[in-house]
DRENVEXLO-586587 format. One record per residue (C-alpha): residue in one letter; x, y, z. Coordinates in steps of 0.05 Angstrom, whole numbers. Example, Ala and Ser with C-alpha at 12.3 -4.5 7.8 and 13.67 -1.06 7.14 Angstrom:
A / 246 / -90 / 156
S / 273 / -21 / 143
END
This chain:
X / 1386 / 2633 / 3660
X / 1343 / 2698 / 3662
X / 1383 / 2768 / 3627
X / 1344 / 2836 / 3623
X / 1383 / 2852 / 3564
X / 1412 / 2787 / 3513
X / 1459 / 2807 / 3455
X / 1470 / 2757 / 3411
X / 1537 / 2777 / 3371
X / 1603 / 2809 / 3391
X / 1612 / 2850 / 3339
X / 1614 / 2931 / 3334
X / 1543 / 2931 / 3342
X / 1529 / 2889 / 3395
X / 1584 / 2903 / 3438
X / 1566 / 2980 / 3428
X / 1498 / 2969 / 3453
X / 1516 / 2928 / 3512
X / 1566 / 2986 / 3533
X / 1503 / 3025 / 3528
X / 1455 / 2992 / 3572
X / 1505 / 2966 / 3622
X / 1519 / 3048 / 3632
X / 1442 / 3065 / 3642
X / 1418 / 3009 / 3678
X / 1481 / 2991 / 3729
X / 1435 / 2946 / 3766
X / 1397 / 2903 / 3709
X / 1435 / 2841 / 3673
X / 1463 / 2833 / 3603
X / 1489 / 2773 / 3570
X / 1529 / 2773 / 3513
X / 1529 / 2709 / 3470
X / 1583 / 2691 / 3417
X / 1592 / 2630 / 3372
X / 1672 / 2623 / 3386
X / 1714 / 2671 / 3421
X / 1689 / 2738 / 3432
X / 1737 / 2776 / 3385
X / 1717 / 2732 / 3318
X / 1674 / 2774 / 3277
X / 1668 / 2807 / 3214
X / 1681 / 2882 / 3247
X / 1753 / 2847 / 3271
X / 1766 / 2841 / 3193
X / 1745 / 2911 / 3181
X / 1802 / 2945 / 3139
X / 1784 / 3005 / 3103
X / 1754 / 3044 / 3164
X / 1696 / 3087 / 3180
X / 1661 / 3130 / 3130
X / 1645 / 3201 / 3182
X / 1641 / 3274 / 3156
X / 1694 / 3295 / 3208
X / 1725 / 3358 / 3163
X / 1664 / 3410 / 3148
X / 1707 / 3446 / 3108
X / 1722 / 3401 / 3059
X / 1666 / 3358 / 3063
X / 1589 / 3357 / 3081
X / 1536 / 3309 / 3118
X / 1503 / 3327 / 3045
X / 1554 / 3301 / 3007
X / 1565 / 3245 / 3040
X / 1479 / 3233 / 3036
X / 1490 / 3243 / 2965
X / 1543 / 3194 / 2959
X / 1507 / 3141 / 2993
X / 1452 / 3152 / 2949
X / 1484 / 3152 / 2889
X / 1518 / 3078 / 2909
X / 1455 / 3048 / 2937
X / 1417 / 3048 / 2871
X / 1361 / 3094 / 2886
X / 1336 / 3041 / 2925
X / 1362 / 3064 / 2990
X / 1306 / 3100 / 3045
X / 1327 / 3180 / 3048
X / 1299 / 3188 / 3110
X / 1349 / 3129 / 3141
X / 1409 / 3157 / 3103
X / 1400 / 3225 / 3126
X / 1394 / 3213 / 3207
X / 1445 / 3160 / 3195
X / 1500 / 3214 / 3162
X / 1483 / 3263 / 3203
X / 1489 / 3237 / 3272
X / 1551 / 3199 / 3250
X / 1597 / 3248 / 3282
X / 1570 / 3243 / 3356
X / 1583 / 3166 / 3350
X / 1651 / 3172 / 3330
X / 1663 / 3222 / 3390
X / 1643 / 3162 / 3433
X / 1682 / 3108 / 3394
X / 1740 / 3157 / 3410
X / 1724 / 3166 / 3490
X / 1727 / 3086 / 3487
X / 1795 / 3094 / 3465
X / 1794 / 3084 / 3400
X / 1860 / 3115 / 3364
X / 1849 / 3137 / 3285
X / 1907 / 3156 / 3250
X / 1918 / 3235 / 3245
X / 1971 / 3273 / 3200
X / 2027 / 3317 / 3225
X / 1976 / 3385 / 3242
X / 1942 / 3325 / 3291
X / 1882 / 3329 / 3244
X / 1846 / 3259 / 3218
X / 1884 / 3227 / 3155
X / 1828 / 3218 / 3121
X / 1823 / 3166 / 3062
X / 1785 / 3164 / 3000
X / 1754 / 3097 / 2977
X / 1696 / 3074 / 2917
X / 1639 / 3118 / 2915
X / 1659 / 3178 / 2957
X / 1672 / 3248 / 2921
X / 1707 / 3276 / 2979
X / 1762 / 3244 / 3031
X / 1720 / 3219 / 3087
X / 1748 / 3158 / 3118
X / 1780 / 3145 / 3185
X / 1828 / 3092 / 3188
X / 1879 / 3062 / 3243
X / 1921 / 3033 / 3182
X / 1890 / 2981 / 3154
X / 1866 / 2941 / 3209
X / 1814 / 2985 / 3244
X / 1754 / 2939 / 3254
X / 1811 / 2903 / 3299
X / 1826 / 2976 / 3334
X / 1745 / 2978 / 3350
X / 1737 / 2907 / 3369
X / 1793 / 2908 / 3422
X / 1766 / 2977 / 3452
X / 1710 / 2964 / 3461
X / 1724 / 2895 / 3491
X / 1764 / 2939 / 3536
X / 1701 / 2969 / 3554
X / 1651 / 2914 / 3555
X / 1696 / 2874 / 3612
X / 1697 / 2939 / 3661
X / 1617 / 2933 / 3672
X / 1615 / 2890 / 3720
X / 1533 / 2874 / 3700
X / 1553 / 2841 / 3630
X / 1567 / 2771 / 3618
X / 1596 / 2751 / 3558
X / 1582 / 2677 / 3539
X / 1638 / 2648 / 3496
X / 1626 / 2579 / 3450
X / 1558 / 2582 / 3456
X / 1512 / 2579 / 3389
X / 1448 / 2608 / 3393
X / 1395 / 2547 / 3362
X / 1322 / 2585 / 3361
X / 1289 / 2649 / 3388
X / 1240 / 2630 / 3438
X / 1170 / 2657 / 3403
X / 1098 / 2652 / 3425
X / 1098 / 2592 / 3397
X / 1142 / 2560 / 3451
X / 1098 / 2583 / 3508
X / 1071 / 2526 / 3551
X / 1006 / 2580 / 3565
X / 956 / 2580 / 3521
X / 940 / 2653 / 3540
X / 986 / 2685 / 3480
X / 1001 / 2759 / 3472
X / 958 / 2773 / 3409
X / 1027 / 2798 / 3379
X / 1088 / 2746 / 3370
X / 1141 / 2767 / 3412
X / 1214 / 2745 / 3428
X / 1233 / 2723 / 3508
X / 1301 / 2704 / 3483
X / 1345 / 2643 / 3456
X / 1349 / 2567 / 3461
X / 1428 / 2556 / 3470
X / 1478 / 2510 / 3452
X / 1540 / 2508 / 3494
X / 1595 / 2476 / 3454
X / 1652 / 2461 / 3502
X / 1592 / 2423 / 3539
X / 1538 / 2404 / 3496
X / 1493 / 2427 / 3536
X / 1416 / 2449 / 3512
X / 1393 / 2512 / 3556
X / 1347 / 2575 / 3553
X / 1371 / 2642 / 3565
X / 1305 / 2681 / 3573
X / 1305 / 2755 / 3565
X / 1269 / 2815 / 3566
X / 1302 / 2842 / 3505
X / 1338 / 2812 / 3454
X / 1384 / 2847 / 3404
X / 1415 / 2806 / 3342
X / 1483 / 2835 / 3325
X / 1513 / 2765 / 3287
X / 1542 / 2797 / 3224
X / 1531 / 2770 / 3153
X / 1527 / 2715 / 3115
X / 1593 / 2705 / 3068
X / 1604 / 2641 / 3087
X / 1552 / 2604 / 3048
X / 1608 / 2621 / 2986
X / 1665 / 2585 / 2975
X / 1707 / 2649 / 2980
X / 1692 / 2703 / 3025
X / 1723 / 2755 / 3067
X / 1679 / 2743 / 3118
X / 1695 / 2712 / 3187
X / 1685 / 2633 / 3193
X / 1635 / 2654 / 3238
X / 1588 / 2693 / 3187
X / 1540 / 2635 / 3163
X / 1476 / 2680 / 3167
X / 1450 / 2657 / 3234
X / 1420 / 2706 / 3253
X / 1383 / 2728 / 3197
X / 1358 / 2644 / 3189
X / 1339 / 2649 / 3263
X / 1289 / 2703 / 3252
X / 1265 / 2677 / 3187
X / 1246 / 2615 / 3224
X / 1210 / 2656 / 3282
X / 1175 / 2702 / 3225
X / 1201 / 2762 / 3227
X / 1200 / 2800 / 3160
X / 1262 / 2795 / 3111
X / 1274 / 2839 / 3050
X / 1323 / 2847 / 2999
X / 1363 / 2791 / 3011
X / 1394 / 2782 / 2928
X / 1432 / 2843 / 2945
X / 1499 / 2809 / 2961
X / 1565 / 2863 / 2950
X / 1625 / 2823 / 2924
X / 1691 / 2858 / 2950
X / 1731 / 2874 / 2888
X / 1794 / 2869 / 2907
X / 1811 / 2799 / 2957
X / 1886 / 2766 / 2954
X / 1868 / 2704 / 2901
X / 1885 / 2648 / 2932
X / 1852 / 2588 / 2898
X / 1855 / 2544 / 2954
X / 1841 / 2582 / 3007
X / 1762 / 2588 / 3025
X / 1768 / 2659 / 3078
X / 1801 / 2698 / 3024
X / 1847 / 2762 / 3056
X / 1821 / 2825 / 3040
X / 1860 / 2879 / 3001
X / 1829 / 2947 / 3027
X / 1795 / 2989 / 2977
X / 1830 / 3042 / 3004
X / 1892 / 3024 / 2966
X / 1849 / 3040 / 2904
X / 1835 / 3101 / 2945
X / 1921 / 3113 / 2959
X / 1934 / 3103 / 2877
X / 1932 / 3028 / 2858
X / 1907 / 3015 / 2788
X / 1870 / 2954 / 2774
X / 1902 / 2916 / 2711
X / 1895 / 2853 / 2663
X / 1938 / 2811 / 2651
X / 1971 / 2845 / 2585
X / 1987 / 2903 / 2640
X / 1928 / 2941 / 2618
X / 1896 / 2994 / 2665
X / 1822 / 2978 / 2640
X / 1771 / 3018 / 2691
X / 1764 / 3079 / 2649
X / 1728 / 3028 / 2592
X / 1675 / 3019 / 2642
X / 1671 / 3078 / 2685
X / 1704 / 3142 / 2688
X / 1711 / 3137 / 2758
X / 1761 / 3080 / 2742
X / 1787 / 3055 / 2807
X / 1740 / 3092 / 2844
X / 1677 / 3077 / 2818
X / 1626 / 3037 / 2865
X / 1647 / 2959 / 2888
X / 1587 / 2942 / 2844
X / 1615 / 2975 / 2778
X / 1695 / 2946 / 2797
X / 1663 / 2878 / 2810
X / 1632 / 2868 / 2744
X / 1687 / 2900 / 2705
X / 1737 / 2858 / 2737
X / 1689 / 2795 / 2717
X / 1684 / 2828 / 2650
X / 1759 / 2824 / 2632
X / 1767 / 2754 / 2666
X / 1719 / 2725 / 2620
X / 1746 / 2763 / 2560
X / 1821 / 2732 / 2577
X / 1794 / 2672 / 2606
X / 1844 / 2694 / 2666
X / 1830 / 2664 / 2737
X / 1842 / 2740 / 2773
X / 1874 / 2810 / 2749
X / 1926 / 2856 / 2785
X / 1928 / 2915 / 2826
X / 1983 / 2949 / 2821
X / 2017 / 2987 / 2873
X / 2087 / 2996 / 2848
X / 2086 / 3069 / 2840
X / 2061 / 3084 / 2915
X / 2129 / 3098 / 2967
X / 2152 / 3037 / 2999
X / 2151 / 3083 / 3052
X / 2076 / 3099 / 3050
X / 2049 / 3034 / 3042
X / 2084 / 3005 / 3101
X / 2052 / 3063 / 3138
X / 1984 / 3065 / 3107
X / 1975 / 2984 / 3096
X / 2025 / 2945 / 3146
X / 1978 / 2883 / 3151
X / 1968 / 2876 / 3076
X / 2048 / 2884 / 3070
X / 2063 / 2832 / 3119
X / 2009 / 2787 / 3083
X / 2043 / 2793 / 3021
X / 2112 / 2792 / 3031
X / 2083 / 2720 / 3066
X / 2072 / 2696 / 2997
X / 2135 / 2723 / 2966
X / 2102 / 2786 / 2942
X / 2135 / 2857 / 2950
X / 2077 / 2904 / 2931
X / 2130 / 2955 / 2906
X / 2166 / 2913 / 2855
X / 2102 / 2860 / 2836
X / 2032 / 2864 / 2824
X / 1985 / 2838 / 2872
X / 1932 / 2778 / 2837
X / 1865 / 2803 / 2862
X / 1792 / 2775 / 2846
X / 1724 / 2793 / 2872
X / 1701 / 2755 / 2933
X / 1635 / 2756 / 2971
X / 1636 / 2806 / 3021
X / 1570 / 2843 / 3050
X / 1493 / 2826 / 3048
X / 1453 / 2894 / 3044
X / 1392 / 2855 / 3053
X / 1369 / 2816 / 3123
X / 1316 / 2820 / 3182
X / 1273 / 2893 / 3177
X / 1281 / 2940 / 3222
X / 1241 / 3004 / 3236
X / 1297 / 3068 / 3250
X / 1305 / 3051 / 3317
X / 1320 / 2972 / 3301
X / 1256 / 2941 / 3321
X / 1237 / 2883 / 3282
X / 1172 / 2855 / 3256
X / 1174 / 2820 / 3326
X / 1156 / 2852 / 3394
X / 1221 / 2857 / 3446
X / 1270 / 2836 / 3383
X / 1317 / 2891 / 3352
X / 1374 / 2883 / 3299
X / 1434 / 2925 / 3278
X / 1497 / 2916 / 3247
X / 1497 / 2867 / 3178
X / 1443 / 2818 / 3193
X / 1396 / 2880 / 3188
X / 1363 / 2916 / 3134
X / 1351 / 2985 / 3160
X / 1343 / 3016 / 3092
X / 1415 / 3055 / 3096
X / 1447 / 3011 / 3037
X / 1395 / 2998 / 2990
X / 1422 / 2959 / 2931
X / 1496 / 2969 / 2942
X / 1526 / 2994 / 3005
X / 1577 / 3053 / 3002
X / 1653 / 3034 / 3020
X / 1659 / 3042 / 3093
X / 1591 / 3053 / 3111
X / 1579 / 2986 / 3156
X / 1615 / 3010 / 3212
X / 1569 / 3074 / 3219
X / 1510 / 3036 / 3208
X / 1524 / 2986 / 3266
X / 1539 / 3047 / 3307
X / 1485 / 3094 / 3298
X / 1432 / 3032 / 3297
X / 1460 / 3004 / 3355
X / 1452 / 3072 / 3388
X / 1376 / 3075 / 3367
X / 1364 / 3014 / 3388
X / 1388 / 3032 / 3462
X / 1353 / 3091 / 3461
X / 1285 / 3042 / 3444
X / 1288 / 2995 / 3486
X / 1313 / 3035 / 3547
X / 1243 / 3060 / 3541
X / 1204 / 2993 / 3543
X / 1252 / 2942 / 3593
X / 1214 / 2975 / 3652
X / 1145 / 2957 / 3626
X / 1173 / 2878 / 3603
X / 1156 / 2816 / 3653
X / 1195 / 2758 / 3639
X / 1154 / 2700 / 3618
X / 1177 / 2641 / 3660
X / 1143 / 2572 / 3623
X / 1172 / 2542 / 3554
X / 1178 / 2481 / 3523
X / 1245 / 2447 / 3519
X / 1269 / 2427 / 3451
X / 1272 / 2352 / 3435
X / 1341 / 2348 / 3415
X / 1406 / 2317 / 3440
X / 1484 / 2338 / 3420
X / 1530 / 2289 / 3392
X / 1595 / 2332 / 3378
X / 1617 / 2285 / 3318
X / 1541 / 2266 / 3291
X / 1551 / 2255 / 3223
X / 1616 / 2304 / 3210
X / 1644 / 2279 / 3141
X / 1570 / 2280 / 3116
X / 1561 / 2344 / 3149
X / 1623 / 2371 / 3114
X / 1598 / 2336 / 3050
X / 1534 / 2383 / 3048
X / 1571 / 2448 / 3067
X / 1620 / 2446 / 3009
X / 1565 / 2419 / 2962
X / 1525 / 2480 / 2985
X / 1577 / 2529 / 2976
X / 1588 / 2507 / 2916
X / 1521 / 2508 / 2892
X / 1514 / 2572 / 2915
X / 1583 / 2605 / 2886
X / 1562 / 2569 / 2817
X / 1495 / 2599 / 2813
X / 1493 / 2659 / 2850
X / 1540 / 2725 / 2841
X / 1559 / 2787 / 2804
X / 1527 / 2769 / 2746
X / 1472 / 2715 / 2745
X / 1414 / 2681 / 2700
X / 1346 / 2648 / 2719
X / 1367 / 2582 / 2697
X / 1415 / 2586 / 2748
X / 1372 / 2609 / 2805
X / 1319 / 2558 / 2781
X / 1382 / 2505 / 2794
X / 1411 / 2526 / 2851
X / 1340 / 2526 / 2884
X / 1333 / 2459 / 2863
X / 1397 / 2432 / 2888
X / 1395 / 2469 / 2957
X / 1333 / 2444 / 2964
X / 1344 / 2370 / 2961
X / 1410 / 2385 / 3007
X / 1356 / 2414 / 3056
X / 1317 / 2361 / 3060
X / 1361 / 2305 / 3069
X / 1406 / 2339 / 3131
X / 1343 / 2355 / 3152
X / 1322 / 2275 / 3158
X / 1393 / 2258 / 3186
X / 1397 / 2318 / 3241
X / 1323 / 2324 / 3261
X / 1337 / 2291 / 3327
X / 1410 / 2309 / 3344
X / 1446 / 2373 / 3334
X / 1523 / 2402 / 3336
X / 1564 / 2469 / 3318
X / 1564 / 2443 / 3242
X / 1494 / 2422 / 3238
X / 1464 / 2490 / 3265
X / 1505 / 2522 / 3221
X / 1492 / 2485 / 3155
X / 1419 / 2494 / 3170
X / 1427 / 2560 / 3177
X / 1472 / 2565 / 3114
X / 1421 / 2527 / 3068
X / 1357 / 2577 / 3105
X / 1394 / 2637 / 3081
X / 1423 / 2613 / 3008
X / 1349 / 2592 / 2998
X / 1321 / 2663 / 3019
X / 1379 / 2696 / 2972
X / 1366 / 2651 / 2913
X / 1278 / 2663 / 2916
X / 1288 / 2730 / 2926
X / 1335 / 2734 / 2864
X / 1283 / 2696 / 2832
X / 1230 / 2749 / 2837
X / 1274 / 2819 / 2821
X / 1250 / 2842 / 2755
X / 1295 / 2895 / 2753
X / 1376 / 2903 / 2752
X / 1403 / 2953 / 2807
X / 1467 / 2962 / 2844
X / 1499 / 2894 / 2865
X / 1441 / 2846 / 2829
X / 1454 / 2838 / 2747
X / 1414 / 2786 / 2728
X / 1433 / 2777 / 2644
X / 1369 / 2753 / 2631
X / 1336 / 2816 / 2651
X / 1386 / 2855 / 2611
X / 1363 / 2815 / 2543
X / 1292 / 2825 / 2570
X / 1299 / 2900 / 2578
X / 1328 / 2901 / 2505
X / 1271 / 2868 / 2470
X / 1222 / 2916 / 2501
X / 1259 / 2969 / 2481
X / 1255 / 2946 / 2404
X / 1187 / 2932 / 2410
X / 1169 / 3003 / 2432
END
């Protein structure tokens, strides 16, 4: 297959990009590939909303910029923060033009919510299913475009780069020419040759035993980019969402939106004590790194598996109106939020690092772009401000579009590439694959998280490297969807741990207890 534009991933970033290039070039071809169904993305599970300055009487770009920089632990790229915030309102207008509906007040102004780290109400939302609303409308817009083809149940194996060219007269810069794919329904291994490739593959949450992420979030884009020798950065900054519904036997956790705390939900320990004031004056509306560490501290202190989110004081009418999805989920588990507190625990949620890009989404490989959660743009620094992820995806997908339309006419198709020496076997060592995947998740969850130590990081690296070596021997000639996911999960997990081992300061979501002790010793000595 040949296509002018290839988009890997069908969340808000990938779909927004595809819509724009399709309209700009109605005669050029765009292919979107999706690992499973096109609607199965992290975007779909985004409950809270999108942070955009929409009320200039009560808010300002300067306030939003300041909040983002503070949340990011002074690790953000200030220039990126500034243009993302300032370009947000225009990208919001585009979403609305696609038919996305946001909740409004009786006076027909946006019903803005407040979340942790924000100095004012600025979160636009649709109930507690904002991401699902956006995903639906963007998919509708994509299907209207006659030059966009969606390939579902299509798994990217590896990016096609200079090393796959048959000709020896290679360009002096390493470039991306498309992707090798596995069609999971038929088992065929094929090539998609493209002029421009965009990685919009989402996050990495499934490398942990418990995560709020979609089952598709196995770090595929980051792992492929790493193997293609693109620059990867800040992988140690894994954000845990403070309030996932406590369900010990469920791996994909149900998110209890930050907006619930913004609406007045109070965190309590098993004694019923509201504890957040002990950790931060902002209490429940502190940033996610602070709230998550506070919860872990309470759990360790009281030797309990979870804390509670108390919403009993919120009226039944208001809870139903603002959080219908959460209410339904709780009801199904026998929890009435107006009568019982909701058991919650932190869960792996967002990767603040990823594939390094410039201000227009360009990676360090020619003709390869990245946007959305798989990209490291500089916006989030060491800790993402709540609801800035959808904003980043919109702004950077637009900038990827602006950059790629300038170069597409100058790029020529390469035609001769090596074939992959692989065969498809649907159930190749399926029990072993599942065992290794579960072991990998357990190792990551036990040795890296909200709190960590050097001894745990080293142990994690050693154990994961063993699994990687053994599994590679078993699967080097045969592949299946699960073997490809396992390879990517192990690659990303090791990237995280190796980055964590190098870090020498605690910042944002990263907290190494050993570094805290070392800093105390240094202070005492001086």
